[in-house]
N, C-alpha and C positions, 0 to 999 in steps of 0.2 A: 391439511393443516396449514394455516398461513404463517405460523411461526410462534415462538415462545419468547417471553420477556421476563427477566428476573429483576424486581425492584427491591433493593436491600435484602436480597436472598429469597424473596417470595416469587415463585414462578407462576406466571399467568399466560393465558392465550394472548397473542399480540393485540387483537382487537379489543381486549378488555383492560389492558394495562393503562395506568394513568399516573402522571406526575403532577405535583402541585403547580398551579398557575403562577405562583410567586417564586418558583425555583429560579435561581440566578443563571443557570445554564440556559433556560428558556428566555429570560428577560435580557440578559447581557452577553450571552455566549461565554459565560464564566465557567468553562469546563475543559476537561482534557479527555482524550479517548484513544482507543486502539481498535483497529479493524483487522480481523484475522479470517482465515479460511479453515473450514473443517470438512472432512470427508467421512461420511457414515459414522459420525460420533467422535472422530479423532481430529484434534486441532493441531495445526502446524505452527511450530516455533513459539509456543505459548510463553516460555520463560523469557525469550528475547523481547517479546511484546510487553510483558509485565515490567521488565527492567526499564524499558524505554518509557513506560507509563510513569514510573517513579521519577525519572529524570524530568519529564514534563511537569510533574507535580512540584518538583523543586524550583523549576524556572518560573512558575506562577505563584510561588509561596503558598502552596496548598499542602497541608499535612494529611497524609493518607492514614486513617486509623485502622486499616485492615492489612493483614499479612498477604504476601504473594500466594501463600498456600490456600487461604480462604478464597481469594479471587479466582485462582486456578480451579479449585474444586467447584465453584459455582458455574464457571464457564463450561467446564467439562460435563457437569451435570446437565446443563442446558443442551449441549450438543448431543449427548447420549440419549436424552429423552426425545429430542426432535428426530434424530437419525435421518437427516436429509442426505442424499447422495453427495451434494456439495452445498455447504452452508456458509452464509455470510454471518460472521460473528463479530459483534461490536460491544466494547465495554466503555461506558461513559461515566465519568466521575464529575459531578458538579459540586460547587461550593455550598450547596444547600439553598435555603430560602432567604430572601432579603430584597426589599424594593428599592434600596438606594445603592449608589456605586461604592460607598464605603463598606468595607468588609465587616460583617457583624462580629461583635466581640465573642458571642457564642456561636461556634461554627459546627454545623452538623452536615457534613458532606452526604451526598446522595449517590448511590451506585446503581447503574442500570445496565444489565446485560441483555443483549439481543441475539437471538439465533433465528435467522430467516433463510428461506431458500435463496441461493445465490443465482441471480439472473444470468443466463449465458450470454457470452459475447457473440454478436452476429458472425456466422461462419465466414462471410466474405472478408471480414476484418482480419481473421486468422490467415486467410489465403492471400489477399492482396496487400494487407497492411493498412496502417492508419495514415490519414492525412492530417498533419498538424500545422498550426499557424503560429508564428512567433509574435509575442506581445511582451512589452515591458511591464513588469510588476511594480506596483506602487509600494509593495511591502518588501523590504530588503533588510537583512541582518547579516553580519559577518559571523554570527554564531549559529549553531544548530538550533532550529526553532522548536518550541514546545508544540506538541500535536494537539491543537485545540479544535473546537467545532466551528470556528469562524471560516467558512468557505465562500463567503459572499462574492469576493473578487473572482474566484474561479467559476462560480455559478453564472455570473453575468458574462464572463469571457466565453465560456462554452456555448451559452445561448447565442452569443454574437457570432462566433465562428461557424456554428452550425448553419447559419443562413448563407455562408459562403462555401458550404459543402466541405467543411473540415470536420474532423472527428474530435480533435482536442486542441488545447493551447500549449505552446512551449514557451515558458516564461524566460525572460532575461532580467537581469538586475540593472541598476542605473549605470553600471560600468560597461554594459553591452555584453556581459557574460551569460551564457546559457545556464539556467539553474535546474528546472524540473518541469514536468507537465502538471496538470491540475491535481491529480491524485497519484502520481507515479514519478519515479526517478527515471533518468535517461542514460543510456549507454550509446557510444559511437564506436564503429569499427573502421579502422584504417589499414591500408596496405602499404608496406615499405619494402620495395624489392619483391622478393618471393615470400616475405613474412607478413604476418598480421599482428595488430595489437588493438586493445580496446581502451577507451577513455570514458570516464564518468566525472561530472563536475564535483569539486570538493566542497566540504562544509563551508569554507570561506566564501564561496560564491553565493551562499544563502539558501541552502537546501535543507529539507528534512531528511535526516539519515534513515533511509528506509531499511526495514528488516530484510526484505528480499534483495535490495541492493547490497547489503552486507553479506548475505549468503552467496550472491553471484560473485562478488569479489573473492570470497573464500574459495569457492569451487574453481574459479579460473586460475587462481594461484596454485591450488593443489594439482591442477591439470597441466601446469607449466605454460599456460597461455598468458602472454604479457598483458597486464592491465594496469592503468595508471589513474590516479585521482588528480586531475589537473584542470585548470581553467580552460573553458572553450569559448572563444569569442564568436559572435554571430557570423562575422566574415570568414571564419575558419571552417564553417560547416561544410562548404563545398569540397573540402579535402577528404571527407569521409564517404565511404561506399555504402555503409549500412548504419542503421540506428534502431534501437528498440527501447520500449518502456518496461520497467519492472515494478510490479505491484503485488502486495500480499494476497489480494483477492482475485485480481485478473491474471496474475502470473506474468509471463513475458509476452509482449505483443510487438510485432514488427511494425516499423514505420516505413511507409513507401514514398512519402513526400513531405518535405518541410518547405512551407510557402509554395513556391512554384518549382522547386528543385526536386527531381526524382531521386530516389534511393533504390538500392537493389536488395533489400533485406528479405524479400519474399521469394527470391529466386531459389531454385532447388539446391544449388551448391553454396548458398550463403552461409557465412560463419554463424549467423544467428541460430540456425537449426542445430548446430553443434552445441551452442550454449544452452539452448532449450533442452536438448537431450541430457546434458549434465544436470540441469535443474530437475527434470523429470525423474532422473535416477535418484537424486537426493530425496525428493518427495516419496518415492517408492521405498527408500530405505527407512523412512519414518513410519510409513503406513504398513509396510510388509508386502505391498503389492502395487502394481502400476494402475493409474487411473487416467481417464480422459479428463484433462484439466478443466475443460469447459463445462462438462456435464457431471463429473464425479463418478461416472460409470466405470466399474472395474474392467481393466484391459488384460490381455493375456500376459503371462509372465509374472514372476514373483521376485521379491527382493528381501533378503534376510534383514530384519530390523534388529539392530543390536540392543534396542531399548525394550524389546518384547521378551517376555519370559514364558 
């Protein structure tokens, strides 16, 4: 099975699903979305994603006529019917049909849920880490952005850096502050004497507040590991020993190089591995068992899930 898609609640095979040619999401990118990960029918952090979806809707003046409960039910139904070991789950809300830029007086939003097999990350990227290249973004806001479907700047940037043998782009704003990667937030690890601490760019630098970013901040604080949301200038990157990306679908990925500067995130005793173990344990607490993040295959060991009855 290639996947399932739900259009306004009607589930169809992915290859048969259709949306209107005059849909504003297709014509103008007039949409918001959330991307989630699921394992064997269970979706991670659904509530947090739906709450962020509502915030995105407010920022683009889009009234959602459906409850969180309905959206959650439809997504969970999709995931449970598909039962992929690891699923890429996406919920897109468009403003409906309309051929002009002016928002129609009668608004009939469209909701589209996707449940597709999640493509694995190449194993060498887990082992050696990612190479990322710094570029300045033309899009900059001092407020947390709405999560919309307009990724053209990132698409062109990734296509460009791939020709230079980089895996991703690391954006900066007009003030020279690091913000985020194409579809992920970034964390840096620094050493101070015998201690370590982590840093991630703040909302004020112009980032999307990632759900996994939020979860990592929570887990680090609970573990007593110092972590700060603070501005990171490009010329400060050299002070950090490690860096990694956080994404709802890809999880945590080590960075081995920023521009021409090497990092040590993939080494055996890197702090990154400790952070990833914390996150793996959190995922296991939600599922009730450990999984291989890349494939979704169940691994040895279990974890009591407080939400299971």
